[in-house]
C-alpha positions in Angstrom: -12.3 -2.6 -39.8 -13.7 -6.1 -39.5 -10.3 -7.3 -38.2 -10.1 -4.4 -35.8 -13.8 -4.9 -34.4 -13.0 -8.7 -34.2 -9.8 -7.9 -32.2 -11.5 -5.8 -29.8 -14.1 -8.0 -29.3 -12.1 -11.1 -29.0 -9.9 -9.2 -26.2 -13.2 -8.7 -24.0 -14.8 -11.9 -24.9 -15.6 -14.1 -22.1 -14.5 -11.7 -19.3 -17.1 -11.4 -16.6 -16.7 -11.0 -12.9 -14.8 -13.8 -11.7 -14.7 -13.6 -8.0 -18.6 -13.8 -7.4 -18.7 -16.7 -9.6 -16.0 -18.5 -8.1 -17.1 -17.7 -4.5 -20.7 -19.0 -5.3 -19.4 -22.4 -7.0 -16.9 -22.9 -4.2 -19.7 -22.7 -1.6 -21.9 -24.8 -3.4 -19.2 -27.5 -3.8 -18.1 -27.0 -0.3 -21.7 -27.7 1.0 -22.0 -31.0 -0.8 -18.4 -31.9 0.0 -19.4 -31.8 3.9 -22.4 -33.7 3.3 -20.4 -36.2 1.3 -17.9 -36.6 4.2 -20.9 -37.1 6.5 -22.1 -40.0 4.4 -18.4 -41.8 4.3 -18.0 -41.2 7.9 -21.4 -42.7 8.7 -20.5 -45.8 6.3 -17.5 -46.3 8.4 -19.3 -46.1 11.5 -21.7 -48.7 10.1 -18.6 -51.0 9.3 -17.4 -50.9 12.6 -20.8 -51.5 14.2 -21.4 -54.3 11.8 -18.0 -55.9 12.8 -19.0 -56.2 16.6 -21.8 -58.5 15.4 -20.8 -62.0 16.5 -22.2 -65.5 17.1 -21.3 -67.4 20.1 -20.9 -71.3 19.5 -20.9 -72.9 22.8 -19.2 -76.2 22.8 -20.3 -79.5 24.8 -18.6 -80.1 28.3 -15.4 -82.0 28.5 -14.8 -82.0 24.6 -11.5 -83.3 23.5 -8.7 -80.6 22.1 -8.7 -82.4 18.7 -12.3 -82.0 18.3 -12.0 -78.3 19.2 -9.4 -77.8 16.5 -11.7 -79.6 13.7 -14.7 -77.4 14.7 -12.6 -74.3 14.2 -11.2 -75.5 10.9 -14.9 -76.1 9.8 -16.1 -72.7 11.0 -13.4 -71.1 9.5 -14.2 -72.7 6.0 -17.8 -71.5 6.1 -18.5 -68.7 3.3 -20.6 -66.5 5.9 -17.3 -66.1 8.0 -15.6 -62.7 7.8 -12.2 -62.9 5.9 -10.4 -61.0 8.6 -8.0 -61.7 11.4 -9.6 -63.3 14.4 -13.1 -63.8 12.6 -13.2 -67.2 14.6 -11.8 -66.7 18.2 -11.6 -69.4 20.8 -12.8 -68.6 24.3 -11.9 -71.3 27.0 -14.3 -71.5 29.8 -11.4 -70.6 32.2 -11.3 -67.2 30.4 -14.7 -66.8 30.4 -14.8 -67.3 34.1 -12.2 -64.7 34.8 -14.0 -62.4 32.6 -17.3 -63.1 34.3 -15.7 -62.4 37.8 -13.9 -59.1 36.4 -17.3 -57.8 35.3 -19.6 -58.8 38.1 -17.3 -59.1 41.0 -18.9 -62.6 41.8 -17.2 -65.9 42.0 -19.9 -68.5 41.4 -17.2 -71.3 42.2 -17.7 -70.5 45.7 -21.2 -71.8 45.9 -21.6 -73.9 42.8 -18.2 -75.7 43.6 -17.5 -76.0 39.6 -17.2 -73.9 36.3 -20.5 -74.2 34.6 -19.5 -72.3 31.6 -18.5 -73.6 28.2 -15.7 -73.3 25.8 -17.0 -71.3 22.9 -16.2 -70.0 19.6 -16.8 -66.1 18.6 -17.7 -65.9 15.1 -17.7 -62.6 13.2 -20.2 -62.6 10.3 -19.6 -61.4 6.9 -21.9 -58.5 6.2 -23.9 -59.9 3.3 -25.1 -62.7 5.7 -26.2 -60.2 8.6 -29.9 -60.4 7.9 -32.6 -61.8 10.4 -33.4 -64.8 8.1 -29.5 -65.5 7.1 -28.3 -65.6 10.9 -31.4 -67.7 11.8 -30.4 -70.2 9.3 -26.6 -70.1 10.5 -27.8 -70.6 14.0 -29.9 -73.9 12.9 -26.9 -75.2 10.7 -24.3 -74.9 13.5 -26.3 -76.4 16.1 -26.2 -79.6 14.1 -22.5 -79.7 14.0 -20.8 -82.4 16.4 -19.7 -80.9 19.5 -21.8 -77.8 19.2 -24.0 -77.4 22.4 -25.7 -74.3 21.6 -25.5 -71.1 19.2 -26.5 -67.8 20.6 -26.5 -64.3 19.2 -28.3 -60.8 20.4 -31.0 -61.3 18.1 -33.1 -58.0 19.0 -29.9 -55.8 18.9 -28.9 -57.2 15.5 -32.2 -56.4 14.2 -32.4 -52.8 15.6 -28.9 -52.3 14.2 -29.9 -53.4 10.5 -33.4 -51.5 10.5 -31.6 -48.2 11.7 -28.7 -48.5 9.3 -31.1 -49.1 6.4 -33.2 -46.1 7.6 -30.2 -43.9 7.9 -28.8 -44.9 4.6 -31.8 -44.2 2.8 -32.4 -40.9 4.4 -28.6 -39.9 3.6 -28.8 -40.8 0.0 -32.2 -38.8 -0.5 -30.5 -35.8 1.0 -27.3 -35.9 -1.1 -29.6 -36.5 -4.3 -31.7 -33.4 -3.3 -28.3 -31.5 -2.5 -26.8 -32.4 -5.8 -29.6 -31.1 -7.7 -29.5 -27.8 -5.6 -26.1 -27.4 -6.3 -26.1 -28.0 -10.1 -28.8 -25.5 -10.1 -27.2 -23.0 -8.2 -23.9 -23.1 -10.3 -26.0 -23.0 -13.4 -28.0 -19.7 -12.5 -24.6 -18.3 -11.2 -22.9 -18.7 -14.6 -26.3 -17.8 -16.5 -26.4 -14.4 -14.4 -22.6 -13.8 -15.1 -23.1 -14.5 -18.7 -26.2 -12.1 -18.8 -23.7 -9.1 -19.0 -22.3 -10.7 -22.2 -25.2 -11.0 -24.0 -24.6 -8.0 -26.6 -21.0 -8.8 -26.8 -22.0 -12.3 -27.9 -24.6 -10.7 -30.6 -21.7 -8.3 -31.8 -19.4 -11.4 -32.6 -22.2 -13.0 -34.2 -22.8 -9.7 -36.4 -19.1 -9.4 -37.5 -19.3 -13.1 -38.9 -17.5 -14.9 -35.7 -18.1 -18.7 -35.9 -20.1 -20.3 -33.2 -17.2 -22.3 -31.8 -15.1 -19.0 -31.7 -17.6 -17.3 -29.6 -18.2 -20.3 -27.1 -14.5 -21.1 -26.7 -13.2 -18.3 -24.4 -16.3 -18.8 -22.0 -15.9 -22.6 -21.8 -12.2 -22.0 -21.0 -12.8 -19.6 -18.4 -15.7 -21.7 -17.0 -13.4 -24.8 -16.9 -10.9 -22.8 -15.1 -13.2 -21.5 -12.6 -14.9 -24.8 -12.0 -11.5 -26.6 -11.3 -10.3 -23.8 -9.0 -13.6 -23.7 -7.0 -13.3 -27.5 -6.7 -9.8 -27.0 -5.5 -10.9 -24.4 -2.9 -13.9 -26.3 -1.7 -11.4 -29.3 -1.2 -9.1 -27.2 0.8 -11.8 -25.9 3.0 -13.1 -29.5 3.5 -9.7 -30.6 4.5 -9.5 -27.6 7.1 -12.9 -28.5 8.5 -12.1 -32.3 8.7 -8.5 -31.5 10.6 -10.2 -29.0 12.8 -13.1 -31.6 13.8 -10.6 -34.3 14.3 -8.5 -32.4 16.7 -11.6 -31.1 18.6 -12.9 -35.1 18.6 -10.3 -37.4 18.3 -12.4 -40.5 17.9 -13.1 -39.5 14.4 -9.9 -40.9 13.4 -11.3 -44.2 14.1 -13.7 -43.8 11.4 -11.9 -41.8 9.0 -11.2 -43.3 5.4 -8.6 -41.3 3.8 -9.1 -43.0 0.5 -12.6 -42.3 0.3 -12.0 -38.8 1.5 -9.5 -38.3 -1.7 -12.2 -39.6 -4.0 -14.6 -37.4 -2.7 -12.3 -34.2 -3.2 -11.6 -35.6 -6.9 -15.3 -35.8 -7.4 -15.5 -32.1 -6.3 -13.0 -31.2 -8.8 -14.9 -33.1 -11.6 -18.3 -31.7 -10.5 -17.0 -28.1 -10.6 -15.6 -28.6 -14.0 -18.5 -30.4 -15.6 -21.4 -28.3 -14.1 -19.3 -25.0 -15.0 -18.7 -26.0 -18.6 -22.2 -27.3 -19.5 -23.7 -24.5 -17.8 -21.6 -22.0 -19.7 -22.1 -23.7 -23.1 -25.8 -23.7 -22.4 -26.1 -20.1 -21.5 -23.9 -19.1 -24.7 -26.2 -21.4 -26.7 -29.1 -19.6 -25.4 -28.0 -16.1 -26.1 -26.7 -17.0 -29.7 -30.2 -18.2 -30.6 -32.2 -15.2 -29.1 -33.3 -12.1 -31.2 -32.1 -8.6 -30.6 -35.4 -7.8 -29.3 -35.4 -10.9 -26.8 -31.9 -9.8 -25.8 -33.3 -6.6 -24.4 
């Protein structure tokens, strides 16, 4: 009789409506996935904006080519110069003249008689050195170099960019934290409600002498499968949304980081698995500890 009751209970143990649970977890994970993708895109946009921050190092007039080469070597060796291609780019005064005429349509040589522009280097500064104080010190140091006439950069623009990026970053991180808490609570409540219908079955298993782990195991296995499946579905929806958005706005490809997006989708799988298992474990434990009166 004991074995028959145990077999019947085991057969039904852990069975609760799956579609609503999977749908709820998928929706919650998809929401955080969308927000995570927005954070990734904003970080890539921030990176591109910061890469445009350059210092203009103007050289003395009639400087020798050998001195230009020495200055370039010296600039490249500085730790604050970005370690990328064309981090130090030379612009001759002839190139600067052509660019000025192309942009303004005015040829100043007609009334000046000569080219007053200077040969210059455009230096891309590494991100850790893009603060206001760091750039001011770099400018001061460079202007002391032999052969350097003047150092210039768009101070107000850089300061504005740094302030806005910091502000946006803090807002996004705060919203991600709040959304993560909401998602965890939503998944937890969804599973608790789903397990509510199993509370008497759990008590029946206790009464026939089933061990605690024996009762918990089917719920945890089912919850882990639901969490992983929801993570896969949320990732698939996210891929579909990104593909749709990229087709409509082709410029998004410029700030798309596939490696980070793959990591985000992996995080959704892990988050779905962990939260579902932990929530189910806590819910089952709660019903195991309740008295018969409390179950009603």
